[in-house]
N, C-alpha and C positions, 0 to 999 in steps of 0.2 A: 504493500500500500504506500503510495506517494502522497505526502501532505505538503501544503504550503504553510509557512509560519510567518505572519506579518505582525511584528511588535509595534504598537503605537501607544504612546503615553500622552497624558493630558498636560504635562508640566513643561512644555517647551517654553523657553524664556525669550529667545530672539523673536519668535512669531507665536504669540499665545494661541493655543489650540490649533496649531497650523495643520494638523492631520485632517481636520474637518473644515478648514477654511476653503471656501469655493475657489476653484481654479478651472477656467474654461467651463463654468456652469455646474461643476460637481465638486463635492469635498475632495481634497487632495488624495486621501486614501482610496477613494472610489476607483481611481484609474488602475492601481495595481491589483485591487481585489477583482476587478473586471478581467484583467489580463490573466490572473491565476485561475479564475473560474472558467475561462474559455480555453484553457490549456487541456488537451485530451489526456496528458500524462498525469495530471493532478486529480486525485480522488476526493480530497477534502481540503478546504481552505480555512485555517484558523487565524482569527484576528485577536491578538492578546492585548488587552488594555486595562488600565486602572481608572478609566474615566466613563461615567455613566452617559455623558453627552456623546462621546465617541461611540459607545455601545449602541445608543439609540440611532445615531446617524447611519451606522453600518447596517443595522437590522432593517432600516427603512429602504435599503438598496434592493432587497428582494432577491439576492443571488442564492440559488438553491444549494450550491456547494459550500457557501460561507457559513461559518459559525463563530460567534463572538465568545471568547472565554476571558476569564480574569487573569490577572498576574499579581504577584505579591508587591507590596509597597517597596520592598527592598530592591526588586528588579526594575522599578520604574524611577529610580533616583537619577540625578544628573551624572553621578559617578559610576553607576552600574554598567557593566559591559553588555553588549548584545548577546555574547556567549552565555552570560549568566541567565538571561531570559530563555535562551534556547535550551539550556540544560534543565532549567526548571520545568519547561514544557516536556522535554524528552523523558523525564523521570515520572511524569504523570500521565502520559499518553502512549499508546502502542501504535507503531508505524514502522515501515521498512526504511524509507528514504525521506529526506526533508529538503525543501528548498526555502531558504531564508530570503524574504523579499522585503526591500526597504520602501516604505511609503513615500519617501522623498524622491523617488525616481518615477514620476508619472509618465515618462516616455517609454517605459517598458511595455512590450506587447506580448500577446500570447504566442506569437511566432518566435520571439526571442526565447521564451521558456520551452517551446517545443524543441528548438535546436539545442538548448541546454540539456534536456533530458536525452535527446538522441546521442549526444556526445557522452553523457554520463553512462549510457548503456553500452558503450564500446568496451571491448576487452582491455584490461590494463588501466582502467580509470577508477579512481576512488572518490574524486571530488571535481567539481566544475565551478568556475566563477566567471562573471561577465566582465568584459574589458572593452576599452575603446582604443583603436590604434591611433597613435599620436606621432606626427612627424615634426617634433620640436627638439631643439637642442637644449639639453639640461646641464646645469652647472651646480657645483657645490663649493663650499669653503674647504680649503685644505687645512692642515694642522697649524699653519702660521697665519691663517686668515686670508690668504689669497684665493681668488676664484679659479676653479679648475673645471674643465668640461667632463661630463660623466659618460655621455654616449656617442662621442665623436672626437676625431682628431682636429684640434683647432687649426693645425697647419695643413690639413687636407679636407677642408670643408666640403661635404658632398652636396650635389644638387638635390633639391627636394624630391624630384621624380626618381632619383637613384638611392634615396635614403630609406633604409628599412624602418627607422624610427623605433618606437617601443610601444608596449601595451600598458595602458593605464587602467587600474581598477576603478570602475565607475560606481560600485556599491549597489547595483540594481538587484542582483540575485547571486546566491551561492547554493550549490547542491551537494549534499553528502549523505551518507547512510547514518541511521540512528546509531549503529554500532561504532562507526568512525567518530561521530560526535561525542559519544560518551567516553570513548577511549582516549581521545585527544583533547577533549574540552575546547575544541576549536571548530569554527565554521567550515573549514576545509582542512584536509589532511591527506597523507599518503601521496599517491600519484595524481597530481592536479592538472587538469586541462582547462583551457580558456575558450569562451565563446565571444566572438566580437559582436558588438552592437553598433548602431549608427553613431556617427560622430557627435550628433546633437545630444545624445544621452550622456555625454561627459559630465554635464552639470547635475548637481544635486541641490535640493532646497535646504539651505541652512540659515541663510540670511534674507532679509527683505529684498535685497538687490537680486538674489538668485530667483526669487519669485517672478519678478518682471521679465527676466531673461527666459525662464522656462515657459511661462505662459505664452510669450511670443513664439517660441519654438514649437509649442503644441499647436498654436493657430497656424503656423507655417506648414506643419505636417498634417493639417486637416483634422486635428483631434478636437471634437466638440461634444457637448451633451445632447446628442440626437438619438438617445437610446430608449425612447418610450416603448417601442416594440419589445425590447429586451425585458423591460419591467413587466409588460403585459404577458409575456410568455411564462413568467413565473407565478402569475396569480393563481391561487388555489382556493380562495374564498371571496365571495362577493356579498357585502352587507349593505343595507340601506336603512335610512330613517323611513318612517311611514308617511305622516302628514307632510305635504309639500313635495314629496318625492314620488311615492306611489299614488298619491292623491293630488288634487289641485289646491290643497290647503284650505278649501272651503269647508265651512261648518254647516251641515244641512240638518234640519229637524222636521220630523213628521208632525202632523197636527196633534198627535198624542205625546209629543215631546221626545220621541225616539231619535237618537243621533244617527245620521246617515253619512256614508262616505262614498265617493265616486272613484272607483279603481279602473284601470285600463287593461283590457285583455292582452294587449301587445306586451305589457310588462310580464304578465303571467307566462307567455310563451318564451320570453327572455329567460326567466328563471328555469323553465323546463329545459331549454337548450343548454344552460349552464350545468344543470344536474346530470343531463345525459352525457356530458363530456367530463364528468368527474369533478366538477367544481362545487364546493359547498356554498349554500345560499342561506340568507337569513335577514331578519328584520330586528333592528334595535331601536326602541322607541321609549320616550319618557312617559307615554300614555299607558294606561292599564285598563283597556276596554275589551269586552268580549268580541266586538266586531272585528278588531284586528286579529285576534286569535283565530276566529273562523276563517278569515282570509288566508292566514298563514297555513292553516290546516288544508285548505283547498289547494293551495299552491304546492303543498308537500315540501315545505322548506325544512332545512336541517336545523335552523336556529330561530327561535323567537325569544327575545329578551324584552319584556315590558316593564315599565316603571323604572327605567334605567336613568338614574340621576347622573352617574359618571360613566359616560359611554366609552371613553378610552379604557377605563379599567375593565369594562365588560369585554372589549376587543382583545385586550391582553390576556384575559382569562380564557377566552376562546382559543387564542393562539396556543396556549399551554395545553388545553384540552385536546386539540386536534394536532398538536405537534407541528405547527407551521410557524414561520417567522412573520412578524408584523409587516415586513416588506412584501409578503406574498398575499396581502389582503387589499381588496379594492372596497372603497366605501363611498356611498352616494349620500350627500346631505344637502341641506338648504338653509339652515339657520344657525345662529350663534352657538347653540348647544351641540352642533355637529363639528364646529371649527377645529377643536382639538384633535378629533379623530382624523379629519380630512388632512391635517398637516403631519400626522404621524404614520399613517399607513403607506404602503408602497404606491398605491394609485388612488389618491383622494380626489373625488369628483364633486361638482356642484351641478344641480339642474339649472337650466337657463333662467328660471324664475326665482333662483335662490338669492339670498341677501348678498349685497356687494362685498361684504367682508369675507364671505365664504368663497365667492367666485374669484376674488383676488388671490387667495391662497391655494386654490384647487389646481391640481395638475391638468385637469380636463373639465371643461364646462360643456354640458350637453347642448345640442341645438334644440332639443325638445324641452318643454316646460314640465314641471312636476305634474303627474297624472296624465301625461300625453305621450307616454312611451319612452321616457328618459332612461329607465332601467333597461329596456330592450336595446336601446342605443349603446349603452355601456357594455352590455352582454355581448353584442355583436362585435364591438371593438376588440374585446378581449379574445373572443373565439377566433376572430379573423387573424389576430397576431399569432395565435397558437396553431394556426393552420387547420382548425376544426370546421370552419365554414369558409366559403369563397365570398 
């Protein structure tokens, strides 16, 4: 079993909470988590953090392979080595091989990792690290303080096109076996091979100036947050408020004082299509009326939570019950009591008739108003991304 290990701590001093600071539209750590999850050689991606804010941000990404785990306070100090965190992880988890990935290298791609594991699988290889070829002339101070060349003869300066240069460790990834890690207490050991990455990946984010450079390089390389389909592919549960989403938010009463609600049959078919394709469905509402219960029974929903004062707490409870990440949940809301859920789930939606504060924070605003097929619209959007319908 091959695992990725991505250590991220909340205590960065040069750039506070830099691992979840947006870069090209997504938290910094998102880009390496995405690369790791898309690598066919990696079975599980562990993100180790001491920060609840980072934990929430990663879980909202919705990557099926990704799992957030804790790390000790001792391993998250300014002075603790990355090896300390790796060894702590290796002693608590079973795996065969591990790739250490640094969150500060957002130019890392799944192709880089694929090539890394291909080299790691070659006979006579114990470890692999990523490097960048550099055709630069390096100098150092000698024992009396004079400058001396390291990698060329100053009296026979080679032309750049004829200069072999050297390989520079870029810190993006390191692959080794669990056995090798525990025996050497080091990220690489034994017979080490290198995998070259693009020259742009030379930079790591440590200082604010690095941020400006790397964001520019990411844009130059066409890296942007255009991954909605990736989020939708991972959705495993679709939840919605009732009034204003399944209904038009109108309050109707018979002459006998009975409350009536207007539902839309297209939404019913949307729920049916979701269920037929293995996606959990449900209603979370602050109301507690029998009419909603009867509608949920007719729709054969998996979940009905009425009288929900804290909807986000209910969603988190459901995630634990069904063993899915909050990033794998889609939620449709319309009013202020839905806002917290809309901003925390993987795909938070508002109906077209929703309050402006909800629409502003939603990842998607339906064309349909509440009670006019908005849930069906969201259902088809998800199923189309998952290749279940055309």
